N, C-alpha and C positions, 0 to 999 in steps of 0.2 A: 504494500500500500504506500504509494509515493508520497501522499500528503499526511501520513500519520507520523508522529514524532518517534525518534529512536528511544531506546531505554533511558538514555541520559536526558531526554527531553529536547532533542534538536530536530528542527525542520531545516534540512540542509545545514547552512552555517548558523542559523538563527535559533535562539532558545537557551537551554541550559539553566543552571542555577548559580548565579553570582551573588553570594550572600555572606554576611558577616558570620564568623565562627559561632557566635552566640545563638544564631538562628538555625544552625545546622540540625540540631536534634528535632526541632519542630517540623522543618521541611522534610527531613528524612522519615519521620514518623508518618507524615502524610503520603510521601512517595511510596513507602513500603505497604501502605494499606488501602489507598484510594481505589485501585482497580478491583481488588477483592470485595470492598464494601459496595461499590457501584454495581457489580455484577451479582451480588447476593440476592437471594429470593426475598429476604426480609426487607432490604432496601427498596428493591424494585416495586414490591407490593405497596409499601407506604408512599413511595415517591409518586407512583401512578395514581394512587387513590387521592393524594393531596392535589395533584395537578388537575384531576377531573372535578373533584367536589369542592375544593377550596379556591383554586386559581380560575377554574372555569374552562379548562381545555377540553377538546381541541378548540383553538381560536379559529374563527371562520376564514375561509379563502373566498374573498368577495370579488366578483366580476364587476369592475368599475366601468359601467357601460358608457357613461358620458365622457369619462376620461379617455376611454378607448376610441370613441368617435372622434374626439378632438385630435388625438395623435396618430390615428390610422393604424392601430395595432390592437391586439387583444391583451388588455392589462388587468391583472388580478392584484388585489391587495391582501397580503397576509396580515390579519387584524390582531397583531400583538397588543395594540392599544386597548383591546377589550379585556385583557387579563386583569385579574384582581391586582390592585396597586397601579394599573395604568401603563404598563410597559413589559417588555420581554424579561426584565431583570429578575422577576420573581421565579422564573424557571430555574435559574442558577441558585438563588438564595434558598429555595425549598430543598434542593439537592444538597447544597453544602451544609445546611443546618443539620440535616440527617447524618451527614458524614461526621460533623463535629460531635453530635450525640454518640455516634458509634465509637468515637475516640475518647469519650468521657469528658469533653470540654464543657465548662459551665459559663464562660465569659467570652463574648464575641466582640471583635472590633472590625470596622470596615472603613473604607474611604468612599467619598461620593463627589460627583461633579454637579450634574444637573439635579441631584437629590433623589433620582428614581431608585438607584441602588441602595441608598441610605434608607429610603422608605421601605423598600422590599426586605432589607435586612432587619430593620426595626419591627416589621410586620411578623416575620417568622420567629424572631426572638420573643415577641409577645405571645405568639402561638405556642411556643415551646417553653415559655417561662425561663428564659435565659437573659443574663445581664448584657446590655448592648451599648457600645460606645462608637459613635460615628464621627470621623474627621472630615471636615468640609472647609474649603477655602473661604475666607472672609468675604471675598468678592461674590462667590457663588451663594453664600448665605443671604446676601442682600438681594440678588436677582432671582432667587428661587425660594422666596419666603413661604409660600404655601407648603412646599415640601418639608421645610424646616419645622413648621408647625405640626405637620403630620408625624414626623419622627418623634417630636417631644410628646405629642399626645399618645403615641404608641409606647412611651416609656424609655426611649433612648436618650442618652446624654450626647448632645452635639457639641463637638470641640472645634472651635475655629482655628484654621491654619493661617497664620499672619505673616508668613515669610514669602519671598518671591512675588509672583503675580497673584498670590492668594487664591489659586484655583486648584484644579484636580491634581496636578503634579505635586503641589505643595501639601495637599491633604494626604496624598499617598506617602510622601516623605515623613510626615508627622505620624501616620499610622505605623510605618515600619519602625520608627524610633520608639514608639510606645511598645510595639511588639518585642523589640530587643530588651526593653526594661521589664516587660511582663510576659515572659515566655510561656506562661501557663495558659495564656489566652489563645483563642483560635482566630486567625485573620481570615475573614471572609472576603476575598478579593472579588471585585465586581465585573472584571472583564478578562479577556484572554491574554492577560499580561502577567508580569511577575515571574518569580522563579518556577522552574518545573517542580511539581506537576500541575500548577495552577492553570496555565494556558490550555493544556490537554483536558483537564477536569472540567473547566468551564465550557469548553467547546463541546464536550460530550453531553453536558447537561442542557446546553442550548440547542443541541442537535434535534431535540423534539420538534423544533420549528420546521426543518426541512423534511423530517420523517412524516409529519402531518401533511406538508405541502404535496408530497408524492402521492399519498393516498387520496387527498382531496381533489387534486388535479385529475387523477384517473377517474374518480367518481363523476366529475363534471365534464370531462372531455374525452375520456377513454385512453389518455396517455399519461404516463407518470412524469415525464420530463418536459419542462417548459423550454423555450429557446434561450431565455435570458432570465437571470435572477439579479436584482439590484438591491443593495443595502448600503446604508451609511456606515462609515467607519471612523471611530475615535480610537479607542483601544481595540474595539472590533468584535464584541461578543455577539451582537445581534447578527452581524454579517457572518461570523463563524457558524452560528446556528443555522442561518438560511442557506449557507453554501455546503454545509457538512456532507450531506448525503448525495451531493452532486460533484464533489471534488474529483472523483475518479472518472466521471462521465464527461470527457473532454468536449463532447458536442454541445454541452450546456454552457453558454457564455455567462461568466460571473463578472459583475461590475460592482466595484467598491467605490463609494463616493466620500471623499474627504471634504473638510471645511476649508474653503479658500479664504474665508474672512473678507478682508477688503480687497483681495486680489492675491494671487499666488506670490507675486514678486513685490508686494506692497510693504513687506516688513510686518504686516499684521495678518498672519495666516496660520493655519494649522494643517496645511497640505503636506504631511510628513513624507509621503513617497516621492514628492517632487523636490522637496527642500532638504530631506534628511540624508544622513550617511550612517554607515554601520557604527554602532556603539553599544554601550551597556546602560540600561536604565531600569531601576526598580527590580533588579535581580535577573534580568535576561538580556541576551545579546539580540539586538534588533536594529531597525532603522530609526534614527531619531534626529530631530533638529538640533544642531550644535554649531558653535562658532569654530574658528580656526584653532582654538586652544582646547576644544573638546567640551567647552561649557555649554550647558543646555540653553538653547534660544527659547525665550518665552513664546508660546503659541498664542494665537488669538482667534476666537470665533464668537459670533453672536450667540451661539449655542453652547451652553455650559457643559454639555456631555461630549462635545467633540474637540474642545481645546486642550488636547493632550499632545505633548511634543514627540511622542513615539507612536508605535503601532505594535500590536501583538506579533510575536515571532512567526505564527502561522501566516499572517497577512504579509509580513516582510518576505516570506518565502514565496507566497502566491504572486507577489509583485516581481520578485527576482526571476521566477520561472515563467512569468507572463501567463500563468494559469488564470489569474484574474486581471481584468482591465481596471486600472485606477483612474477615476475621473474626479473632478472637484466642482464645488458650487460655492459662490460667494454668499455673503449675508443677504444681499438684495435678491439674488436668485432663489435662495431658500425661502425668504419671506413671500416672494411672488408665488412660488409653488404652493406654499401653505394656504395663502388666500384663494388660490385657484381651486385646490382640492375642497376647501370649505364651501366655496360657492357652487361648484358643479357636482359634488358628491355628498355634501352635508356632513363631512368628516373633518374635524379640526385636528391636524397632526401635531406631534411634538416637533419642535424646531429641528431636532436631530433628523427625524424621519423626513422632514421637508427637503433636506439636502438630497436624499435619494430620489425624490420626485423631481427635483430641479434639473436633473440631467436629461429628462425626456425631450425637451426642445433641442438638445444638442445631438440627439441620436438620429441616425438614418434608419427609420423604422419601416417595416413591411407589413402589409395588411394581414398576412398569415402568421406573423410573428406573435408568439405567446410569451408574455412577460409577467413575472411575479415580482412585485416590489414589497419588501418587508417593511410594513408600517410599524416600526419598533415601539412607538409610544404615542400617547394622546397629548393634546396640546393644552390641557388645563393649566399646567405649571408655567406655560409661556404666554398666557393671556395678557399679562401686563405689557410684555414686549410687543405682542401683536397689536394691542390697542394703541400703544405709543406710536408705532410706525404707521398705523392706519390714519392717525390724526395729523401726521406730518404732511 
């Protein structure tokens, strides 16, 4: 399997576990046990039961007729926005909280950008009666106030990250520092990033998205495979989930959409694949935005969930091997795509998901082309931003 990691967690040259010695026992414990836990009958039974009865899966595969008419192709939306907590994040947190319980952990820490992973983590900690601490950049706390309120209501302690750009990268830094000082905690990482085995474990948990897509598309059209799958990429967990069961099917085109911010070359961007070089961030070797001295360049996007300076090692490998086509969308293009979907389909997408929609006008589409766009989250958390830009 070309796109599965090696035993050491490498996708080609990307991945691995670059961690401080103090964290080695934690990561090793997880590495030694995660595959056995995930494949166990007890885990699978509880995981599937919670996904169905608590999260509300399977999420619908919706034929967007008016969007299809406008762009001259057959466009389906995978409605991850309809999950409990409003995004794909809960697929991963439900799975990881069960892993943490199997390992006997009682205190959970997490990082969050847009707040969706923080909410999903706080939700499953409330469900399982576990202590929860979420690290979030001070900038993101201000622009994602509704999600901060949700986390607190769910019983989580939200700790602001006040260094750097005060966004996702800095929240992750703070979470790792805390983890080093409190090694008895379980770090519930929210994307396909971090040291091995996190990228693989998160991808496996999010793979439920493409697993359902294959079944649902066959039910609706008689064929399992679409021509194209499109997903936005920050760290890349929703894209990893949407791509997972198509990785080895080379005839399925995979399109990853990054946040171009004010423009790829504006100095205010998060288009990692265009601007990044090979380096190490948060425990894995990948592509990341850095200056000539190897210092991380601060990313920027209107979307709190996409302004990460790196990308998961699987995506770095998909980019390097050209298995996935990497495109990007600016803030304005994402806003326009969000308003368009809202007006013609009655669905308000998360700003992150809007980036995936925003590449449709840039594509040379065919009438017989079947496209699935992973609508990774709903736009409630972004209403303040949407309203502000509507009024301008």
